[in-house]
C-alpha positions as CSV (number, residue, x, y, z in Angstrom):
1,M,0.0,0.0,0.0
2,I,1.3,3.5,-0.8
3,T,1.9,5.9,2.1
4,I,0.7,9.4,1.6
5,H,2.8,12.3,3.0
6,A,0.3,15.0,3.9
7,S,3.0,17.7,3.9
8,E,4.3,16.9,0.4
9,S,2.2,17.9,-2.6
10,C,2.7,18.0,-6.4
11,T,4.0,21.4,-7.6
12,I,2.1,21.0,-10.8
13,C,-1.4,19.9,-9.7
14,G,-1.3,20.2,-5.9
15,N,-2.2,16.6,-5.2
16,L,-0.5,14.7,-2.4
17,L,2.6,12.7,-3.3
18,D,3.0,9.0,-2.5
19,D,6.0,7.5,-0.6
20,K,8.1,7.6,-3.7
21,L,7.3,11.3,-4.0
22,D,5.4,10.7,-7.2
23,C,2.0,12.3,-8.0
24,P,-0.5,9.5,-8.3
25,E,-2.9,11.5,-10.5
26,C,-0.9,13.9,-12.6
27,E,0.7,12.3,-15.7
28,D,2.6,15.6,-16.3
29,C,4.4,15.0,-13.0
30,Y,5.9,11.6,-14.1
31,P,8.9,11.4,-16.3
32,E,7.9,9.6,-19.6
33,N,9.5,6.3,-18.6
34,I,8.1,6.1,-15.1
35,A,4.5,6.6,-16.3
36,E,4.8,3.5,-18.6
37,V,6.6,1.3,-16.0
38,D,4.2,2.1,-13.2
39,Y,1.0,1.6,-15.3
40,D,-0.9,-1.4,-13.9
41,P,-4.5,-1.6,-15.3
42,V,-5.3,-4.5,-13.0
43,N,-4.0,-3.7,-9.5
44,K,-3.7,0.1,-9.6
45,P,-5.5,1.7,-12.6
46,P,-4.7,5.4,-12.5
47,H,-8.2,6.4,-13.5
48,Y,-9.5,4.9,-10.2
49,L,-7.3,7.0,-7.9
50,L,-9.3,9.9,-6.4
51,S,-7.8,13.3,-5.6
52,G,-5.8,13.2,-2.4
53,G,-4.5,9.7,-2.9
54,V,-7.6,7.7,-1.9
55,E,-8.1,4.7,-4.2
56,C,-11.7,4.0,-5.4
57,I,-11.6,0.4,-4.1
58,D,-10.9,1.7,-0.5
59,Y,-13.6,4.4,-0.9
60,M,-16.1,1.7,-2.0
61,R,-15.4,-0.4,1.0
62,Q,-15.9,2.6,3.3
63,V,-19.2,3.5,1.7
64,L,-20.6,0.0,1.3
65,G,-19.5,-1.5,4.6
66,L,-18.0,-5.0,4.9
67,Q,-20.8,-7.1,3.6
68,G,-21.7,-4.6,0.9
69,F,-18.0,-4.6,-0.2
70,I,-18.0,-8.4,-0.3
71,D,-21.1,-8.4,-2.5
72,Y,-19.5,-5.6,-4.7
73,C,-16.4,-7.7,-5.2
74,H,-18.4,-10.8,-6.0
75,G,-20.4,-8.9,-8.7
76,N,-17.1,-7.7,-10.3
77,V,-15.7,-11.3,-10.3
78,I,-18.9,-12.4,-12.2
79,K,-18.7,-9.4,-14.5
80,Y,-15.0,-10.0,-15.5
81,Q,-15.4,-13.7,-15.9
82,H,-18.5,-13.2,-18.1
83,R,-16.9,-10.7,-20.4
84,Y,-13.4,-12.0,-20.8
85,N,-14.0,-13.3,-24.3
86,Y,-15.8,-10.3,-25.6
87,K,-13.7,-7.1,-24.9
88,G,-10.4,-8.0,-26.6
89,K,-8.3,-8.3,-23.5
90,P,-9.2,-11.8,-22.1
91,V,-6.1,-12.2,-19.9
92,E,-6.5,-8.7,-18.4
93,D,-10.2,-9.3,-17.6
94,M,-9.4,-12.6,-15.9
95,E,-6.6,-10.9,-13.9
96,K,-9.2,-8.3,-12.8
97,A,-11.6,-11.1,-11.8
98,Q,-8.8,-12.6,-9.8
99,Y,-8.0,-9.2,-8.2
100,Y,-11.7,-8.8,-7.0
101,L,-11.7,-12.4,-5.9
102,N,-8.7,-11.7,-3.7
103,K,-10.3,-8.6,-2.3
104,M,-13.4,-10.5,-1.6
105,V,-11.5,-13.3,0.2
106,E,-9.6,-10.8,2.3
107,A,-12.9,-9.1,3.3
108,M,-14.5,-12.5,4.1
109,K,-11.6,-13.5,6.3
110,E,-12.0,-10.2,8.2
111,K,-15.7,-10.8,8.6
112,H,-15.4,-14.5,9.7
113,K,-12.4,-14.2,12.0
């Protein structure tokens, strides 16, 4: 998980920087080669990172509560398994299904400890 340093912000867009002092939202802040290397459409898609460094998945869990989050993850597992043959990126879709399954299992372990 990325640590956010509240006192360090991007000089271009003003967003908080992560523990590597990179701006998680502003592509202009990344050198060209870092933006390509750090791009991970499965585990950390940049378009799901909200202003201030809060990831959408974490926000969803806060809003939905534990059981709602488990159900949300389950729905996404079903969605990505269903569409993997239709969207042109079957491996990526199955990796996304696996990502949500992992999140679901983590949440279920927390619920049933």
